[in-house]
C-alpha positions, 0 to 999 in steps of 0.5 A: 641223841637229841631229847624230845621236846617237853611241854611246859605250862605258862599261866595268865590269870584264869587261863593256862597256856601250854607252850612247847619250848623244847628241852634243855638239850634242844637249846644247844651249848648255850642252854647247857652253859646257862645251867652250868653257870647257874649251878656254879653261882649257887655253889659259890661262897660269894653267892648272895641269895635274896633275903627275907626280912629279919622279922619274917624269919624271927616270926617263923622261929617264934611260931615253932615254939609252944606258948609264945605270948601274943606280945612277942608276936606283936613286937616282931610284927611292929618292926615291919609296919608296911608288911603288917598292914598288908597282912591285915588287908589280907586278913580282911579278905573273904577267905579269912572273914568269919565274923566282924571285919578284922581291923587291928593286929590284936584281932588278927592274932586272936582270930587267925592264930599265930601260925596263920598270921605267920603264914600270911606274913611270909606270903607278903614277905616273899611276894615283896622281896623274892618274886621280883626281877627286872624284865621278867615281870609277867613270869614273876607275877605268874610265879607269885600267883601260882605259889600262893595258890599252891600254898592254900591248896597244900593247907586244904590238903591237910584235911585229906592227908594226915601228918602234913599240917605244920609246914604245909602252907610254907612248903606250898608257898616256897616250892618254886622260890628256887625258880625266882632266885634262879631268875634273879641270879642269871639276870644279875650275872647277865647285866649288860648283855643283849636280851632276846626272846630266845635268850629269855627262854633259855634262862627259863629252861635253865632255871626250871632245871635246877629250881629244886636245888636252888630252893634247898640253898635258900632254905639253908640261907633262911635257916628254915626247918630241915624238913622244909628244905627237904620237901622244897628240894624233892617236890618233883623228885619224890623219892627220899631214902628209897620211899616216896616222901609224903610231904613232897608228894603232897606239894606235888599234888597241890602244885598239880591241882593249882595248875589244873585250876588255872594257876600254873606258872611256867613249870613242867608238870609231869603226869607220871609224877603226879599220879605216883604222888596221888597213889602214895597219898591215897588220892586217886579218882574220887578223892582227888576230884573231891579235893579239886572241887574244894580247891576250886571254891577256895581259890575263887576267894583269893583271886 
């Protein structure tokens, strides 16, 4: 039996387009073959995932520890001067300005705190190193934009959902990193083969079919905390161990809010999943609308 078409949401700045590209099954054997090919590449011992700068991984490790001196953080940041400069530019945006402009690394560390600084460095690292693929510029731009928006909404969500603070921004930022890595893997595998709109559409279907498991592969390769990998691999499939996982539900909700506010990116949003996540978090009706209102004001500052 042929599957019914599914709607996927593709975004351009400040506007969401819903494009019916059919189901993976509608693509025929070629679509299934792409999915199998991608799964095999991810499982292969020879697969080389996109790498984050060593400084980003070191910084994430340091900020998990208590009482890390600023000196240690500064030494790591100084190994990547161009990325650190980009972090300082972000720190000067309206989203983070609270007093006098932040001009130096020391000011950024003292005013933002090491965790927020590490979050910004991770944002710069992933957008520079992971969300890039020849021939898929518009798609990768939408993924970058969506991921950054989801990260900020996930951090905001911490005000409404207790116990989700530590890795909220990281999980939001990386929730679709598997899609970016999947595109890179298929682009690399299909070098020299003819391209067409139909072929690119099938690549995207295959990528979104396996992007959660791909994200788990990356989480292991980057030695991210186990809880982070678990959430990245279940932000659509919310049930872990027979229960809706609250962190996975939080990312599902942040993902949906970002998309509803015009920051979608080629990702299928299933409303039944979103409603299930909202119920699990106590974010039905009024509380959800309050969250969306606060998120709209927040995201207006990062455009």
